[in-house]
C-alpha positions in Angstrom: -74.6 136.9 8.6 -73.8 133.7 10.4 -71.1 131.6 9.0 -71.9 127.9 8.7 -69.0 125.6 9.5 -68.7 122.2 8.1 -67.2 119.1 9.7 -63.7 118.6 8.4 -61.7 115.4 8.4 -59.5 114.9 11.5 -56.4 114.7 9.3 -55.8 117.9 7.3 -54.2 118.0 3.9 -50.5 118.1 4.3 -50.5 116.8 7.8 -48.7 113.6 8.7 -50.9 110.5 8.8 -51.6 109.0 12.2 -49.3 106.2 13.2 -51.2 102.8 13.0 -51.5 101.0 16.3 -49.6 97.8 16.1 -51.7 94.7 16.5 -51.0 92.4 19.4 -49.9 89.0 18.4 -52.6 86.5 19.2 -51.4 84.2 22.0 -52.0 80.5 21.5 -53.8 78.9 24.3 -51.6 76.3 26.0 -54.5 73.9 26.0 -54.0 73.6 22.2 -50.5 72.1 22.8 -51.9 69.8 25.5 -54.1 68.1 22.9 -51.7 68.5 19.9 -48.4 67.2 21.3 -49.7 63.7 22.4 -51.4 63.3 19.1 -48.3 64.1 17.2 -46.2 61.8 19.3 -48.6 58.9 18.9 -48.9 59.5 15.1 -45.1 59.7 14.7 -44.4 56.5 16.7 -47.3 54.5 15.2 -47.4 55.7 11.6 -44.5 58.0 10.5 -41.6 56.1 12.1 -42.7 52.6 10.9 -43.3 54.0 7.4 -39.8 55.6 7.2 -38.3 52.4 8.6 -40.3 50.3 6.1 -39.0 52.4 3.2 -35.5 52.0 4.4 -35.8 48.2 4.7 -37.2 48.0 1.2 -33.6 48.7 0.0 -32.2 45.8 2.0 -32.5 42.0 2.1 -34.0 41.9 5.6 -36.4 39.1 6.5 -37.9 41.1 9.3 -35.3 40.4 12.0 -31.6 39.7 12.3 -28.8 41.1 10.1 -29.4 42.6 6.7 -27.4 44.2 3.8 -28.3 47.0 1.5 -29.2 45.8 -2.0 -30.3 49.0 -3.6 -33.1 48.8 -6.1 -33.0 45.0 -6.4 -36.4 44.5 -4.7 -38.0 47.2 -6.8 -36.7 45.7 -10.1 -37.8 42.2 -9.1 -41.3 43.4 -8.5 -41.9 44.3 -12.1 -41.2 40.8 -13.2 -43.0 38.9 -10.5 -46.1 37.2 -11.8 -47.7 37.0 -8.3 -47.3 40.7 -7.7 -48.4 41.7 -11.2 -51.3 39.3 -10.9 -52.4 40.9 -7.6 -52.2 44.4 -9.1 -54.1 43.3 -12.1 -56.9 41.7 -10.0 -57.1 44.7 -7.6 -57.2 47.3 -10.4 -59.8 45.3 -12.4 -61.9 44.6 -9.3 -61.7 48.2 -8.2 -62.9 49.5 -11.6 -65.8 47.1 -11.8 -66.9 47.7 -8.2 -66.7 51.5 -8.6 -69.1 51.3 -11.6 -71.5 49.0 -9.8 -71.4 51.1 -6.6 -71.9 54.4 -8.3 -74.7 53.3 -10.6 -76.7 51.5 -7.9 -76.2 54.2 -5.3 -77.1 57.0 -7.7 -80.3 55.2 -8.7 -81.2 54.5 -5.1 -80.5 58.2 -4.2 -82.9 59.3 -6.9 -85.6 57.0 -5.5 -84.9 58.0 -1.9 -85.2 61.7 -2.7 -88.4 61.4 -4.7 -91.9 61.9 -3.2 -92.4 58.5 -1.7 -93.7 57.3 1.6 -91.4 56.4 4.5 -88.3 57.5 2.6 -86.6 58.5 5.8 -87.0 55.0 7.2 -85.8 53.5 3.9 -82.7 55.6 4.0 -81.9 54.2 7.4 -82.4 50.7 6.1 -80.1 51.1 3.1 -77.4 52.7 5.3 -77.2 49.7 7.7 -74.6 47.7 5.8 -72.1 50.5 6.3 -71.9 49.9 10.0 -71.4 46.1 9.9 -67.9 44.7 10.0 -66.5 43.6 6.6 -65.3 40.3 7.9 -68.7 39.4 9.4 -70.4 40.4 6.1 -67.9 38.2 4.2 -68.6 35.1 6.4 -72.3 35.5 6.0 -72.1 35.8 2.2 -69.6 33.0 2.1 -72.2 30.7 3.7 -74.8 31.9 1.2 -72.6 31.4 -1.9 -71.3 28.0 -0.6 -74.5 26.5 0.7 -77.7 28.3 0.2 -77.3 29.3 -3.5 -76.0 25.8 -4.6 -78.9 24.2 -2.7 -81.4 26.5 -4.5 -79.8 25.9 -7.9 -79.9 22.1 -7.3 -83.6 22.3 -6.3 -84.4 24.4 -9.4 -82.3 22.3 -11.7 -80.2 25.4 -12.7 -76.7 24.1 -13.3 -74.7 27.4 -13.0 -76.0 27.8 -9.4 -75.6 24.2 -8.3 -71.9 24.8 -7.5 -70.4 27.5 -5.3 -69.1 30.4 -7.4 -66.3 30.8 -4.8 -64.8 27.6 -5.9 -64.4 28.7 -9.6 -61.5 30.9 -10.4 -63.5 32.5 -13.2 -66.5 33.5 -11.0 -65.0 34.0 -7.6 -64.3 37.7 -8.4 -68.0 38.3 -9.0 -68.7 37.3 -5.4 -66.0 39.7 -4.2 -67.5 42.5 -6.3 -71.1 41.8 -5.0 -70.2 41.7 -1.3 -67.8 44.7 -1.5 -70.4 46.8 -3.4 -73.1 45.7 -0.9 -71.1 47.3 1.9 -69.8 50.3 0.0 -73.1 51.5 -1.5 -74.5 53.2 1.6 -71.6 55.7 1.9 -71.9 56.6 -1.8 -75.6 56.8 -1.4 -75.3 59.4 1.4 -73.1 61.6 -0.8 -75.5 61.4 -3.8 -78.5 62.2 -1.5 -76.7 65.3 -0.3 -76.0 66.3 -3.9 -79.5 65.8 -5.1 -81.0 67.7 -2.1 -78.7 70.6 -2.9 -80.4 71.2 -6.3 -83.1 73.9 -6.0 -86.6 72.8 -6.6 -87.1 75.8 -8.8 -84.8 74.4 -11.4 -87.0 71.3 -11.9 -90.1 73.5 -11.9 -88.7 75.6 -14.7 -87.9 72.4 -16.6 -91.4 71.2 -16.2 -92.8 74.5 -17.4 -90.7 74.1 -20.5 -92.1 70.7 -21.1 -89.1 68.6 -20.1 -89.9 64.9 -19.4 -88.5 63.0 -16.4 -85.7 61.6 -18.5 -84.8 65.0 -20.0 -84.6 66.5 -16.5 -82.4 63.7 -15.4 -80.1 64.1 -18.4 -80.0 67.9 -18.6 -80.5 69.0 -15.0 -79.7 66.3 -12.4 -76.6 64.8 -14.0 -74.8 68.1 -14.8 -75.5 69.5 -11.3 -74.3 66.4 -9.5 -71.3 65.7 -11.7 -69.0 67.0 -9.0 -70.4 64.4 -6.6 -70.0 61.7 -9.1 -66.3 62.5 -9.5 -65.7 62.7 -5.8 -67.5 59.4 -5.2 -65.5 57.7 -8.0 -62.1 58.8 -6.6 -63.0 58.0 -3.0 -64.4 54.6 -3.9 -61.5 53.6 -6.1 -59.0 54.5 -3.5 -60.9 52.5 -0.9 -61.2 49.4 -3.1 -57.5 49.4 -3.8 -57.1 48.5 -0.1 -59.5 45.6 -0.2 -58.5 43.0 2.4 -61.0 41.8 5.0 -63.9 40.9 2.7 -61.6 39.0 0.4 -60.0 37.1 3.3 -63.5 36.2 4.6 -64.8 35.1 1.2 -62.0 33.4 -0.7 -58.8 34.0 1.2 -57.3 35.0 -2.1 -58.4 31.8 -3.9 -59.1 29.7 -5.7 -55.3 29.6 -5.9 -54.4 33.3 -6.3 -57.3 34.3 -8.5 -58.7 36.8 -6.0 -55.5 37.9 -4.2 -55.4 41.6 -3.7 -52.3 43.8 -3.3 -52.9 44.2 0.4 -53.1 40.4 0.8 -49.9 39.9 -1.1 -48.1 42.5 1.0 -49.3 41.0 4.3 -48.6 37.4 3.3 -44.9 38.3 2.5 -44.3 39.8 6.0 -44.5 36.4 7.6 -43.0 34.4 4.8 -39.4 35.7 4.8 -40.1 38.4 2.1 -40.2 41.3 4.5 -37.9 43.7 2.5 -39.4 42.5 -0.8 -42.9 43.2 0.2 -41.9 46.5 1.9 -40.8 47.6 -1.6 -44.2 46.5 -2.9 -45.9 48.5 0.0 -43.8 51.6 -0.9 -45.0 51.5 -4.5 -48.6 51.0 -3.3 -48.1 53.9 -0.9 -47.0 56.2 -3.7 -50.1 55.2 -5.7 -52.3 56.0 -2.7 -50.7 59.4 -2.3 -51.2 60.2 -6.0 -54.9 59.3 -5.7 -55.2 61.3 -2.5 -53.7 64.4 -4.1 -56.1 64.0 -7.0 -59.0 63.7 -4.6 -57.9 66.8 -2.6 -57.7 68.9 -5.8 -61.1 67.8 -6.9 -62.8 68.3 -3.6 -61.3 71.7 -3.2 -62.6 72.6 -6.6 -66.0 71.3 -5.6 -65.9 73.3 -2.4 -65.1 76.5 -4.3 -68.1 76.0 -6.5 
């Protein structure tokens, strides 16, 4: 009778396991360093070193040149009792909150319209994105002319008193112009994020909702908003962080006026550099830098969570 032999594993029971072959360490291509080193040198000289020096000077009484003495936390303590600095923080935070609301509401509504079944939606998307590629200072000068000349002329012709004078000249209304112009430029970037979020929702979800008898409003409330909630949070954090740095549009529109009604944190910091308050405003810039880092860490955590989903 023939004996049938079966295949046996190469390593028999009780035999010593084979020694694993050590993996060779992957060699880094020298071309990597060729591109990395110059970038690190430029970044260090242009950003890191000035930032470190600026933080150091914030603990001195330097005016930007010449001799100086260490004064400890004097500049930081003075910041919290300076009406000009506190006013700039108050305006910037209030302006940022209002503009974030305007930008996200308008861009979300536009995104819904531009992802619906309408004609020429691709061309319309391109039109709405155009403000994003125009320089902020140019936009500010154009709107400054409109607010100072065109709208007052129209208000006078219509006999409408509130429009007969430039809103830029009134401390109580100048901030509205800043919000409108900033939102006009910022809406396209938020719009693109919302369009990406809406397009990521499977069509089958809406079909199932329609079969269950859900109306358009119910689908928006129960399907669209929950599924794009992550995009709303990301847009809010990014927009808020960007609006805290508002500078060029405000300079072109109001130059911080009337008086200091629309002076942002960035304007306050830059104006101090040339007015003998170098160390004082460097302390202000350091605090602002820490706020920006905190917001960036929050944004990073949220975006990582979104990526994981």
